[in-house]
LUMVEXNU-190186 format. One record per residue (C-alpha): residue in three letters; x, y, z. Coordinates in nm, 3 decimals, padded with zeros to 5 digits. Each point is the difference from the previous one (the first is absolute). Example, Ala and Ser with C-alpha at 12.3 -4.5 7.8 and 13.67 -1.06 7.14 Angstrom:
BEGIN
<rec residu="ALA" px="01.230" py="-00.450" pz="00.780"/>
<rec residu="SER" px="00.137" py="00.344" pz="-00.066"/>
***
This chain:
BEGIN
<rec residu="MET" px="01.058" py="01.690" pz="00.518"/>
<rec residu="LYS" px="00.203" py="-00.228" pz="-00.140"/>
<rec residu="SER" px="-00.286" py="-00.117" pz="-00.239"/>
<rec residu="LYS" px="-00.054" py="00.336" pz="-00.125"/>
<rec residu="ALA" px="00.365" py="00.041" pz="-00.129"/>
<rec residu="LEU" px="-00.019" py="-00.345" pz="-00.147"/>
<rec residu="ILE" px="-00.319" py="00.098" pz="-00.190"/>
<rec residu="ALA" px="00.166" py="00.354" pz="-00.057"/>
<rec residu="LEU" px="00.311" py="-00.150" pz="-00.123"/>
<rec residu="GLY" px="-00.173" py="-00.241" pz="-00.201"/>
<rec residu="ILE" px="-00.182" py="00.269" pz="-00.197"/>
<rec residu="ALA" px="00.314" py="00.159" pz="-00.041"/>
<rec residu="ALA" px="00.203" py="-00.267" pz="-00.152"/>
<rec residu="VAL" px="-00.295" py="-00.108" pz="-00.248"/>
<rec residu="ILE" px="-00.026" py="00.364" pz="-00.088"/>
<rec residu="ALA" px="00.386" py="00.058" pz="-00.071"/>
<rec residu="VAL" px="00.034" py="-00.293" pz="-00.238"/>
<rec residu="GLY" px="-00.351" py="00.006" pz="-00.207"/>
<rec residu="ALA" px="00.158" py="00.403" pz="-00.014"/>
<rec residu="ALA" px="00.297" py="-00.125" pz="-00.161"/>
<rec residu="VAL" px="-00.182" py="-00.278" pz="-00.260"/>
<rec residu="ALA" px="-00.225" py="00.228" pz="-00.096"/>
<rec residu="VAL" px="00.221" py="00.276" pz="-00.143"/>
<rec residu="ALA" px="00.207" py="-00.317" pz="-00.147"/>
<rec residu="THR" px="-00.311" py="-00.116" pz="-00.200"/>
<rec residu="MET" px="-00.066" py="00.403" pz="-00.105"/>
<rec residu="GLN" px="00.307" py="00.028" pz="-00.131"/>
<rec residu="GLN" px="-00.025" py="-00.296" pz="-00.258"/>
<rec residu="SER" px="-00.357" py="00.120" pz="-00.100"/>
<rec residu="PRO" px="-00.167" py="00.324" pz="00.072"/>
<rec residu="ALA" px="-00.303" py="-00.079" pz="00.164"/>
<rec residu="PRO" px="-00.340" py="00.184" pz="-00.141"/>
<rec residu="ARG" px="-00.051" py="00.198" pz="00.314"/>
<rec residu="ALA" px="00.219" py="00.087" pz="00.299"/>
<rec residu="GLU" px="-00.132" py="-00.248" pz="00.258"/>
<rec residu="ILE" px="00.003" py="-00.289" pz="-00.176"/>
<rec residu="GLY" px="00.290" py="-00.237" pz="00.131"/>
<rec residu="ASN" px="00.039" py="00.220" pz="00.258"/>
<rec residu="ARG" px="-00.151" py="-00.120" pz="00.383"/>
<rec residu="LEU" px="-00.372" py="00.147" pz="00.054"/>
<rec residu="PHE" px="00.055" py="00.173" pz="00.353"/>
<rec residu="PRO" px="00.374" py="00.049" pz="00.056"/>
<rec residu="GLN" px="-00.068" py="00.227" pz="00.263"/>
<rec residu="LEU" px="-00.075" py="-00.272" pz="00.223"/>
<rec residu="ALA" px="00.413" py="-00.044" pz="00.028"/>
<rec residu="ALA" px="-00.004" py="00.352" pz="00.173"/>
<rec residu="ARG" px="-00.246" py="-00.044" pz="00.228"/>
<rec residu="ALA" px="-00.089" py="-00.363" pz="00.083"/>
<rec residu="ASP" px="00.109" py="00.074" pz="00.367"/>
<rec residu="ASP" px="-00.270" py="00.276" pz="00.008"/>
<rec residu="ILE" px="-00.280" py="-00.234" pz="-00.060"/>
<rec residu="ARG" px="-00.150" py="-00.096" pz="00.336"/>
<rec residu="THR" px="-00.392" py="-00.145" pz="-00.078"/>
<rec residu="ILE" px="-00.107" py="-00.237" pz="-00.291"/>
<rec residu="GLN" px="-00.349" py="00.067" pz="-00.087"/>
<rec residu="VAL" px="-00.156" py="-00.233" pz="-00.143"/>
<rec residu="ARG" px="-00.348" py="00.030" pz="-00.200"/>
<rec residu="HIS" px="-00.249" py="-00.200" pz="-00.268"/>
<rec residu="LYS" px="-00.371" py="00.037" pz="-00.062"/>
<rec residu="ASP" px="-00.072" py="-00.245" pz="00.345"/>
<rec residu="GLY" px="00.192" py="00.226" pz="00.265"/>
<rec residu="SER" px="00.387" py="00.112" pz="00.118"/>
<rec residu="PHE" px="00.236" py="-00.029" pz="00.230"/>
<rec residu="SER" px="00.361" py="00.126" pz="00.120"/>
<rec residu="ILE" px="00.337" py="-00.163" pz="00.072"/>
<rec residu="VAL" px="00.185" py="00.262" pz="00.241"/>
<rec residu="ARG" px="00.328" py="00.028" pz="00.102"/>
<rec residu="THR" px="00.076" py="00.033" pz="00.385"/>
<rec residu="ASP" px="00.328" py="00.048" pz="00.178"/>
<rec residu="ASP" px="-00.008" py="-00.419" pz="00.048"/>
<rec residu="GLY" px="-00.089" py="-00.079" pz="-00.361"/>
<rec residu="TRP" px="-00.354" py="00.014" pz="-00.253"/>
<rec residu="VAL" px="-00.337" py="-00.099" pz="00.168"/>
<rec residu="VAL" px="-00.325" py="-00.022" pz="-00.157"/>
<rec residu="PRO" px="-00.221" py="00.200" pz="00.199"/>
<rec residu="GLU" px="-00.340" py="-00.128" pz="-00.139"/>
<rec residu="GLN" px="00.129" py="-00.353" pz="00.162"/>
<rec residu="SER" px="00.092" py="00.121" pz="00.370"/>
<rec residu="ASN" px="00.340" py="00.164" pz="-00.088"/>
<rec residu="TYR" px="00.117" py="-00.347" pz="-00.095"/>
<rec residu="PRO" px="00.288" py="-00.038" pz="-00.161"/>
<rec residu="ALA" px="00.058" py="00.006" pz="-00.388"/>
<rec residu="SER" px="00.206" py="-00.232" pz="-00.155"/>
<rec residu="ILE" px="00.288" py="00.227" pz="-00.115"/>
<rec residu="ASP" px="00.085" py="-00.234" pz="-00.301"/>
<rec residu="GLU" px="-00.367" py="00.064" pz="-00.160"/>
<rec residu="VAL" px="00.105" py="00.408" pz="00.098"/>
<rec residu="ARG" px="00.320" py="-00.056" pz="-00.200"/>
<rec residu="ARG" px="-00.124" py="-00.196" pz="-00.264"/>
<rec residu="VAL" px="-00.285" py="00.251" pz="-00.103"/>
<rec residu="LEU" px="00.231" py="00.301" pz="00.088"/>
<rec residu="VAL" px="00.322" py="-00.140" pz="-00.224"/>
<rec residu="GLY" px="-00.292" py="-00.193" pz="-00.266"/>
<rec residu="LEU" px="-00.099" py="00.396" pz="-00.054"/>
<rec residu="ALA" px="00.346" py="00.122" pz="-00.008"/>
<rec residu="GLU" px="00.107" py="-00.277" pz="-00.242"/>
<rec residu="LEU" px="-00.301" py="00.138" pz="-00.278"/>
<rec residu="ARG" px="00.129" py="00.171" pz="-00.367"/>
<rec residu="ALA" px="-00.216" py="00.149" pz="-00.216"/>
<rec residu="LEU" px="-00.060" py="-00.248" pz="-00.291"/>
<rec residu="GLU" px="-00.282" py="00.129" pz="-00.195"/>
<rec residu="ALA" px="-00.224" py="00.327" pz="00.030"/>
<rec residu="LYS" px="-00.317" py="-00.132" pz="-00.007"/>
<rec residu="THR" px="-00.385" py="00.174" pz="00.018"/>
<rec residu="ARG" px="-00.059" py="00.389" pz="00.142"/>
<rec residu="SER" px="-00.355" py="-00.081" pz="-00.009"/>
<rec residu="PRO" px="-00.211" py="-00.077" pz="00.353"/>
<rec residu="ASN" px="-00.223" py="-00.209" pz="-00.310"/>
<rec residu="LEU" px="00.279" py="-00.223" pz="-00.026"/>
<rec residu="TYR" px="00.151" py="-00.043" pz="00.308"/>
<rec residu="PRO" px="-00.283" py="-00.300" pz="00.177"/>
<rec residu="GLU" px="00.189" py="-00.222" pz="-00.281"/>
<rec residu="LEU" px="00.343" py="00.044" pz="00.151"/>
<rec residu="GLN" px="-00.202" py="00.006" pz="00.356"/>
<rec residu="VAL" px="00.150" py="00.374" pz="00.080"/>
<rec residu="GLU" px="-00.279" py="00.112" pz="00.039"/>
<rec residu="ASP" px="-00.062" py="00.225" pz="00.300"/>
<rec residu="VAL" px="-00.093" py="-00.210" pz="00.330"/>
<rec residu="SER" px="-00.333" py="00.207" pz="00.067"/>
<rec residu="ALA" px="-00.160" py="-00.170" pz="-00.342"/>
<rec residu="PRO" px="-00.285" py="-00.256" pz="00.077"/>
<rec residu="ASP" px="00.194" py="-00.295" pz="-00.149"/>
<rec residu="ALA" px="00.362" py="00.107" pz="00.045"/>
<rec residu="LYS" px="00.282" py="-00.210" pz="-00.013"/>
<rec residu="SER" px="00.258" py="00.147" pz="-00.004"/>
<rec residu="VAL" px="00.208" py="00.059" pz="00.402"/>
<rec residu="GLN" px="00.092" py="00.354" pz="00.107"/>
<rec residu="LEU" px="00.335" py="00.005" pz="00.157"/>
<rec residu="THR" px="00.143" py="00.342" pz="00.168"/>
<rec residu="LEU" px="00.276" py="00.058" pz="00.140"/>
<rec residu="LYS" px="00.023" py="00.209" pz="00.278"/>
<rec residu="ASP" px="00.264" py="00.230" pz="00.229"/>
<rec residu="ALA" px="00.010" py="00.129" pz="00.393"/>
<rec residu="ASN" px="-00.233" py="00.265" pz="-00.101"/>
<rec residu="GLY" px="-00.263" py="-00.185" pz="-00.193"/>
<rec residu="GLY" px="00.150" py="00.126" pz="-00.348"/>
<rec residu="ASP" px="-00.005" py="-00.197" pz="-00.293"/>
<rec residu="VAL" px="00.331" py="-00.157" pz="-00.085"/>
<rec residu="LEU" px="-00.155" py="-00.169" pz="-00.260"/>
<rec residu="SER" px="-00.324" py="-00.122" pz="-00.136"/>
<rec residu="VAL" px="-00.056" py="-00.263" pz="-00.273"/>
<rec residu="LEU" px="-00.322" py="-00.243" pz="-00.121"/>
<rec residu="VAL" px="00.128" py="-00.388" pz="-00.032"/>
<rec residu="GLY" px="-00.197" py="-00.136" pz="-00.293"/>
<rec residu="LYS" px="-00.014" py="-00.341" pz="-00.144"/>
<rec residu="GLN" px="00.392" py="-00.228" pz="-00.058"/>
<rec residu="ARG" px="00.074" py="-00.069" pz="-00.329"/>
<rec residu="PHE" px="00.232" py="-00.313" pz="-00.032"/>
<rec residu="GLY" px="00.258" py="-00.073" pz="-00.194"/>
<rec residu="ARG" px="00.042" py="-00.354" pz="-00.234"/>
<rec residu="GLY" px="00.240" py="-00.300" pz="00.178"/>
<rec residu="THR" px="00.106" py="00.020" pz="00.327"/>
<rec residu="SER" px="00.203" py="00.319" pz="00.007"/>
<rec residu="SER" px="-00.143" py="00.336" pz="00.174"/>
<rec residu="ALA" px="00.172" py="00.197" pz="-00.250"/>
<rec residu="GLY" px="-00.297" py="00.063" pz="-00.198"/>
<rec residu="ASP" px="-00.234" py="00.045" pz="00.286"/>
<rec residu="GLY" px="-00.173" py="00.304" pz="00.076"/>
<rec residu="VAL" px="-00.266" py="00.209" pz="00.149"/>
<rec residu="TYR" px="-00.259" py="00.263" pz="-00.099"/>
<rec residu="ILE" px="00.019" py="00.295" pz="00.207"/>
<rec residu="ARG" px="-00.063" py="00.367" pz="00.054"/>
<rec residu="ARG" px="00.069" py="00.303" pz="00.240"/>
<rec residu="SER" px="-00.334" py="00.110" pz="00.181"/>
<rec residu="ASP" px="00.056" py="00.391" pz="-00.108"/>
<rec residu="ASP" px="00.119" py="-00.093" pz="-00.390"/>
<rec residu="ALA" px="-00.226" py="-00.133" pz="-00.284"/>
<rec residu="GLN" px="00.297" py="-00.171" pz="-00.132"/>
<rec residu="ALA" px="-00.036" py="-00.375" pz="00.025"/>
<rec residu="TRP" px="00.310" py="-00.231" pz="-00.066"/>
<rec residu="LEU" px="00.061" py="-00.376" pz="-00.082"/>
<rec residu="ALA" px="00.312" py="-00.042" pz="00.246"/>
<rec residu="GLN" px="00.288" py="-00.267" pz="00.006"/>
<rec residu="GLY" px="00.035" py="-00.184" pz="00.310"/>
<rec residu="ARG" px="-00.220" py="-00.203" pz="00.279"/>
<rec residu="LEU" px="-00.199" py="00.215" pz="00.244"/>
<rec residu="THR" px="-00.292" py="-00.161" pz="00.197"/>
<rec residu="VAL" px="-00.242" py="00.167" pz="00.308"/>
<rec residu="ASN" px="-00.122" py="-00.200" pz="00.207"/>
<rec residu="ARG" px="-00.405" py="00.165" pz="00.088"/>
<rec residu="ASP" px="00.019" py="-00.270" pz="00.303"/>
<rec residu="ALA" px="00.107" py="00.226" pz="00.360"/>
<rec residu="VAL" px="00.142" py="-00.390" pz="00.121"/>
<rec residu="GLN" px="00.187" py="-00.033" pz="-00.315"/>
<rec residu="TRP" px="00.208" py="00.281" pz="00.095"/>
<rec residu="LEU" px="00.076" py="-00.098" pz="00.409"/>
<rec residu="ASP" px="00.291" py="-00.223" pz="00.072"/>
<rec residu="ARG" px="-00.172" py="-00.349" pz="-00.015"/>
<rec residu="LYS" px="00.227" py="-00.213" pz="00.182"/>
<rec residu="ILE" px="-00.098" py="-00.077" pz="00.361"/>
<rec residu="VAL" px="00.256" py="-00.263" pz="00.153"/>
<rec residu="ASP" px="00.186" py="-00.289" pz="-00.231"/>
<rec residu="VAL" px="00.077" py="-00.310" pz="00.244"/>
<rec residu="LYS" px="00.166" py="-00.232" pz="-00.238"/>
<rec residu="ARG" px="-00.133" py="-00.358" pz="00.093"/>
<rec residu="GLU" px="00.362" py="-00.114" pz="-00.005"/>
<rec residu="ARG" px="00.053" py="00.134" pz="00.327"/>
<rec residu="VAL" px="-00.336" py="-00.138" pz="00.157"/>
<rec residu="ARG" px="-00.013" py="-00.220" pz="00.265"/>
<rec residu="THR" px="-00.385" py="00.015" pz="00.044"/>
<rec residu="VAL" px="-00.331" py="00.121" pz="-00.061"/>
<rec residu="SER" px="-00.310" py="-00.017" pz="00.213"/>
<rec residu="LEU" px="-00.328" py="00.110" pz="-00.111"/>
<rec residu="ARG" px="-00.277" py="00.054" pz="00.298"/>
<rec residu="THR" px="-00.329" py="00.134" pz="-00.231"/>
<rec residu="THR" px="-00.174" py="-00.396" pz="00.066"/>
<rec residu="GLU" px="-00.123" py="-00.206" pz="00.273"/>
<rec residu="LYS" px="00.367" py="-00.172" pz="-00.069"/>
<rec residu="GLU" px="00.306" py="00.200" pz="-00.047"/>
<rec residu="VAL" px="00.212" py="-00.109" pz="-00.264"/>
<rec residu="THR" px="00.381" py="-00.048" pz="00.055"/>
<rec residu="VAL" px="00.260" py="-00.058" pz="-00.245"/>
<rec residu="THR" px="00.390" py="-00.037" pz="00.058"/>
<rec residu="ARG" px="00.315" py="-00.092" pz="-00.084"/>
<rec residu="THR" px="00.302" py="-00.144" pz="00.182"/>
<rec residu="ASP" px="00.271" py="00.127" pz="-00.195"/>
<rec residu="PRO" px="00.073" py="00.327" pz="-00.286"/>
<rec residu="SER" px="00.107" py="-00.258" pz="-00.176"/>
<rec residu="GLU" px="-00.311" py="-00.155" pz="-00.061"/>
<rec residu="ASN" px="-00.242" py="00.031" pz="-00.314"/>
<rec residu="ASP" px="-00.331" py="-00.094" pz="00.127"/>
<rec residu="PHE" px="-00.210" py="00.120" pz="00.304"/>
<rec residu="THR" px="-00.176" py="-00.306" pz="00.238"/>
<rec residu="LEU" px="-00.324" py="00.072" pz="00.103"/>
<rec residu="ALA" px="-00.041" py="-00.072" pz="00.374"/>
<rec residu="GLY" px="-00.249" py="-00.221" pz="00.195"/>
<rec residu="VAL" px="-00.102" py="-00.234" pz="-00.310"/>
<rec residu="PRO" px="-00.198" py="-00.269" pz="00.117"/>
<rec residu="ASP" px="00.159" py="-00.343" pz="-00.079"/>
<rec residu="ASP" px="-00.303" py="-00.143" pz="-00.198"/>
<rec residu="HIS" px="00.003" py="00.334" pz="-00.245"/>
<rec residu="LYS" px="00.233" py="00.185" pz="-00.224"/>
<rec residu="VAL" px="00.045" py="00.337" pz="-00.155"/>
<rec residu="LYS" px="-00.136" py="00.030" pz="-00.324"/>
<rec residu="SER" px="00.256" py="00.297" pz="-00.155"/>
<rec residu="SER" px="00.367" py="00.033" pz="00.135"/>
<rec residu="TRP" px="-00.012" py="00.306" pz="-00.221"/>
<rec residu="GLU" px="-00.288" py="00.159" pz="00.199"/>
<rec residu="ILE" px="00.213" py="-00.071" pz="00.327"/>
<rec residu="ASN" px="00.229" py="00.142" pz="-00.187"/>
<rec residu="SER" px="-00.158" py="00.320" pz="-00.107"/>
<rec residu="ILE" px="-00.092" py="00.053" pz="00.360"/>
<rec residu="GLY" px="00.365" py="00.004" pz="00.113"/>
<rec residu="GLY" px="00.023" py="00.282" pz="-00.266"/>
<rec residu="ALA" px="-00.280" py="00.176" pz="00.165"/>
<rec residu="PHE" px="00.149" py="00.300" pz="00.079"/>
<rec residu="GLU" px="00.236" py="-00.004" pz="-00.341"/>
<rec residu="SER" px="00.016" py="00.300" pz="-00.209"/>
<rec residu="LEU" px="-00.306" py="00.223" pz="00.131"/>
<rec residu="GLU" px="-00.137" py="00.308" pz="-00.139"/>
<rec residu="LEU" px="-00.254" py="00.163" pz="00.045"/>
<rec residu="ASP" px="-00.366" py="00.053" pz="-00.185"/>
<rec residu="ALA" px="-00.094" py="00.259" pz="00.213"/>
<rec residu="VAL" px="00.066" py="00.153" pz="00.361"/>
<rec residu="LYS" px="-00.131" py="00.246" pz="00.233"/>
<rec residu="PRO" px="00.160" py="00.136" pz="00.335"/>
<rec residu="VAL" px="-00.089" py="-00.330" pz="00.265"/>
<rec residu="ALA" px="-00.201" py="00.170" pz="00.268"/>
<rec residu="GLU" px="-00.299" py="00.062" pz="-00.268"/>
<rec residu="VAL" px="-00.019" py="-00.398" pz="00.024"/>
<rec residu="LYS" px="-00.086" py="-00.208" pz="00.319"/>
<rec residu="PHE" px="00.227" py="-00.263" pz="00.029"/>
<rec residu="PRO" px="-00.042" py="-00.335" pz="00.229"/>
<rec residu="GLU" px="00.226" py="00.000" pz="00.231"/>
<rec residu="THR" px="00.087" py="-00.364" pz="-00.120"/>
<rec residu="PRO" px="00.228" py="-00.070" pz="-00.277"/>
<rec residu="ALA" px="-00.124" py="-00.144" pz="-00.339"/>
<rec residu="ALA" px="00.362" py="-00.157" pz="-00.069"/>
<rec residu="GLU" px="00.370" py="00.015" pz="00.104"/>
<rec residu="ALA" px="00.320" py="-00.142" pz="-00.226"/>
<rec residu="VAL" px="00.351" py="-00.002" pz="00.211"/>
<rec residu="THR" px="00.286" py="-00.011" pz="-00.176"/>
<rec residu="PHE" px="00.358" py="-00.226" pz="00.065"/>
<rec residu="ASP" px="00.170" py="00.274" pz="00.076"/>
<rec residu="GLY" px="-00.217" py="00.192" pz="00.270"/>
<rec residu="LEU" px="-00.278" py="00.227" pz="-00.156"/>
<rec residu="LYS" px="-00.383" py="-00.057" pz="00.094"/>
<rec residu="LEU" px="-00.263" py="00.183" pz="-00.245"/>
<rec residu="THR" px="-00.320" py="-00.040" pz="00.160"/>
<rec residu="ALA" px="-00.330" py="00.086" pz="-00.269"/>
<rec residu="TYR" px="-00.312" py="00.139" pz="00.170"/>
<rec residu="LEU" px="-00.363" py="-00.001" pz="-00.246"/>
<rec residu="ALA" px="-00.273" py="00.178" pz="00.037"/>
<rec residu="ASP" px="-00.329" py="00.005" pz="-00.244"/>
<rec residu="GLN" px="-00.131" py="00.334" pz="00.006"/>
<rec residu="ASP" px="-00.164" py="00.252" pz="-00.370"/>
<rec residu="GLY" px="-00.007" py="-00.283" pz="-00.140"/>
<rec residu="GLY" px="00.318" py="-00.181" pz="-00.033"/>
<rec residu="THR" px="00.273" py="-00.173" pz="00.273"/>
<rec residu="TRP" px="00.280" py="00.244" pz="00.084"/>
<rec residu="VAL" px="00.326" py="-00.088" pz="00.175"/>
<rec residu="ARG" px="00.233" py="00.142" pz="00.232"/>
<rec residu="PHE" px="00.367" py="-00.102" pz="00.035"/>
<rec residu="VAL" px="00.270" py="-00.011" pz="00.349"/>
<rec residu="ALA" px="00.306" py="-00.124" pz="-00.039"/>
<rec residu="ALA" px="00.187" py="-00.144" pz="00.325"/>
<rec residu="PHE" px="00.349" py="-00.125" pz="00.078"/>
<rec residu="GLU" px="-00.021" py="-00.328" pz="00.121"/>
<rec residu="PRO" px="00.319" py="-00.148" pz="00.129"/>
<rec residu="SER" px="-00.036" py="-00.330" pz="00.102"/>
<rec residu="SER" px="-00.019" py="-00.028" pz="-00.426"/>
<rec residu="GLN" px="00.348" py="00.121" pz="00.001"/>
<rec residu="PRO" px="00.231" py="-00.308" pz="-00.022"/>
<rec residu="THR" px="00.206" py="-00.083" pz="00.315"/>
<rec residu="GLU" px="00.400" py="00.004" pz="00.022"/>
<rec residu="GLN" px="-00.053" py="-00.417" pz="00.086"/>
<rec residu="ALA" px="-00.203" py="-00.034" pz="-00.268"/>
<rec residu="ASP" px="00.191" py="00.183" pz="-00.291"/>
<rec residu="ALA" px="00.290" py="-00.170" pz="00.105"/>
<rec residu="ALA" px="-00.226" py="-00.343" pz="-00.006"/>
<rec residu="GLN" px="-00.113" py="00.134" pz="-00.347"/>
<rec residu="ALA" px="00.363" py="00.065" pz="-00.075"/>
<rec residu="ALA" px="00.068" py="-00.320" pz="00.081"/>
<rec residu="GLU" px="-00.293" py="-00.221" pz="-00.182"/>
<rec residu="LYS" px="00.026" py="00.235" pz="-00.358"/>
<rec residu="LYS" px="00.413" py="-00.104" pz="-00.001"/>
<rec residu="GLU" px="-00.167" py="-00.378" pz="00.004"/>
<rec residu="GLU" px="-00.220" py="00.100" pz="-00.301"/>
<rec residu="GLU" px="00.241" py="00.191" pz="-00.168"/>
<rec residu="VAL" px="00.176" py="-00.340" pz="-00.043"/>
<rec residu="ALA" px="-00.284" py="-00.212" pz="-00.041"/>
<rec residu="ALA" px="-00.217" py="00.210" pz="-00.261"/>
<rec residu="ASN" px="00.077" py="00.126" pz="-00.281"/>
<rec residu="GLU" px="00.094" py="00.342" pz="-00.163"/>
<rec residu="ALA" px="-00.380" py="00.099" pz="-00.089"/>
<rec residu="LYS" px="-00.150" py="-00.059" pz="00.366"/>
<rec residu="ASP" px="00.264" py="00.124" pz="00.164"/>
<rec residu="LYS" px="-00.032" py="00.353" pz="-00.254"/>
<rec residu="ALA" px="-00.419" py="-00.022" pz="00.093"/>
<rec residu="ASP" px="00.124" py="-00.017" pz="00.363"/>
<rec residu="LYS" px="00.237" py="00.266" pz="-00.009"/>
<rec residu="ASP" px="-00.243" py="00.219" pz="-00.173"/>
<rec residu="ASP" px="-00.252" py="-00.054" pz="00.251"/>
<rec residu="ALA" px="00.227" py="00.119" pz="00.279"/>
<rec residu="SER" px="00.122" py="00.267" pz="-00.146"/>
<rec residu="LYS" px="-00.329" py="00.193" pz="-00.021"/>
<rec residu="LEU" px="-00.051" py="-00.014" pz="00.384"/>
<rec residu="LYS" px="00.108" py="00.302" pz="00.234"/>
<rec residu="PRO" px="00.211" py="00.035" pz="00.324"/>
<rec residu="ALA" px="-00.183" py="00.170" pz="00.285"/>
<rec residu="ASP" px="00.095" py="00.336" pz="-00.007"/>
<rec residu="GLU" px="-00.125" py="-00.006" pz="-00.350"/>
<rec residu="VAL" px="-00.318" py="-00.139" pz="00.065"/>
<rec residu="ARG" px="-00.065" py="00.274" pz="00.312"/>
<rec residu="LYS" px="00.072" py="00.234" pz="-00.317"/>
<rec residu="GLU" px="-00.274" py="-00.152" pz="-00.212"/>
<rec residu="VAL" px="-00.286" py="-00.021" pz="00.252"/>
<rec residu="GLU" px="00.068" py="00.384" pz="00.109"/>
<rec residu="THR" px="-00.014" py="00.091" pz="-00.379"/>
<rec residu="ILE" px="-00.339" py="-00.238" pz="-00.074"/>
<rec residu="ASN" px="-00.166" py="00.205" pz="00.292"/>
<rec residu="ALA" px="00.016" py="00.284" pz="-00.111"/>
<rec residu="ARG" px="-00.109" py="-00.032" pz="-00.342"/>
<rec residu="VAL" px="-00.253" py="-00.201" pz="00.085"/>
<rec residu="GLY" px="-00.094" py="00.065" pz="00.332"/>
<rec residu="ASN" px="-00.267" py="00.293" pz="-00.056"/>
<rec residu="TRP" px="-00.172" py="-00.160" pz="-00.302"/>
<rec residu="ALA" px="-00.240" py="-00.234" pz="-00.101"/>
<rec residu="TYR" px="00.011" py="-00.186" pz="-00.283"/>
<rec residu="LYS" px="-00.226" py="-00.175" pz="-00.254"/>
<rec residu="LEU" px="00.181" py="-00.296" pz="-00.177"/>
<rec residu="PRO" px="-00.089" py="-00.208" pz="-00.308"/>
<rec residu="SER" px="-00.288" py="-00.259" pz="00.014"/>
<rec residu="TYR" px="00.244" py="-00.296" pz="-00.025"/>
<rec residu="LYS" px="00.209" py="00.107" pz="00.305"/>
<rec residu="ILE" px="-00.301" py="00.054" pz="00.229"/>
<rec residu="ASP" px="-00.118" py="-00.355" pz="-00.104"/>
<rec residu="THR" px="00.395" py="-00.086" pz="00.122"/>
<rec residu="PHE" px="-00.042" py="00.113" pz="00.321"/>
<rec residu="ARG" px="-00.399" py="-00.139" pz="00.049"/>
<rec residu="LYS" px="00.145" py="-00.366" pz="-00.101"/>
<rec residu="LYS" px="-00.207" py="-00.249" pz="00.164"/>
<rec residu="PHE" px="00.183" py="-00.335" pz="00.180"/>
<rec residu="ASN" px="-00.284" py="-00.237" pz="-00.118"/>
<rec residu="ASP" px="-00.004" py="00.147" pz="-00.365"/>
<rec residu="LEU" px="00.375" py="-00.085" pz="00.000"/>
<rec residu="ILE" px="-00.018" py="-00.381" pz="00.065"/>
<rec residu="GLU" px="-00.178" py="-00.299" pz="-00.099"/>
<rec residu="PRO" px="00.016" py="-00.406" pz="00.129"/>
<rec residu="LYS" px="00.187" py="-00.193" pz="-00.134"/>
<rec residu="GLU" px="-00.090" py="-00.302" pz="-00.223"/>
<rec residu="LYS" px="-00.078" py="-00.288" pz="00.188"/>
<rec residu="LYS" px="00.250" py="-00.293" pz="-00.068"/>
<rec residu="ALA" px="-00.252" py="-00.279" pz="-00.152"/>
<rec residu="SER" px="-00.021" py="-00.336" pz="00.170"/>
***
């Protein structure tokens, strides 16, 4: 309900401001056609709250984004939640369009502007249809190619567009792009555990477990556990990348978790200084690697009262000895940690969002989960006798 109100208010505000500007412009220099200078689709202001479905069609297929009581979802992606930012961007972008120049009415010239019917064999247009609860069209348009203005300002940008039920094509002022891939309409954010919070990350996908640790949040670098005395770490950057393995995770594909057979043994696990434990399970299926996530609260990772007192005393000594920059960095690191109640709520939120889903991640994230211990170390150079 909140997302619905935000979109409706956003569209209404855009059109109200735009109408005032258009009237002022027309008073200064009368337009050759009544539509020039006006919002192309002013009816969106009155009917924004009626929009229940956004249908996207192109020559290679179609999909829909549907508004439910719980928010926007994409039925073709197993009703996975849609990105409210993407929905708002498209709807408000459509409402912002202002008629700049009437172009052709000839179907033979539509392909040049990419506003031809999507059923045409080589169509490059995208049909965007907004529907109400009864399945009736609120608005249906064919979105064509972009025209970019000069310089860094977007004031001169435009898009060729045509109503599906009107022969007249327009050059409209504004920015409007419609993603043809249903995945790009999803809320792609999975979890984001900042490396500044992380105490330990363990990888268990190979014969020898890989564990990287930090003993204090103020430490910049992670340490690889179990390195033989006659070996050293090849790259501290690679070790730190493992420490950030659960940071900024976004999906490339998604399906219900029941459709993937996952092993019982976890592939990777991160534990933060404030008690969040996030576990990843990996499964190779259907030509790709799928991941599921489980969050838990680990009280032993939370600082105890004695530890708090010791840390406070140590911090006081450090404040005397350390320089101002070091102090600021320590405080910044500490401020990223959360109290126990907040971490428990975070665990509930993560599990409610991701518990029923299996995800494909970008390949570089999967590669991080599958780092091999022996690939992270190398022999030390022998000293000359």
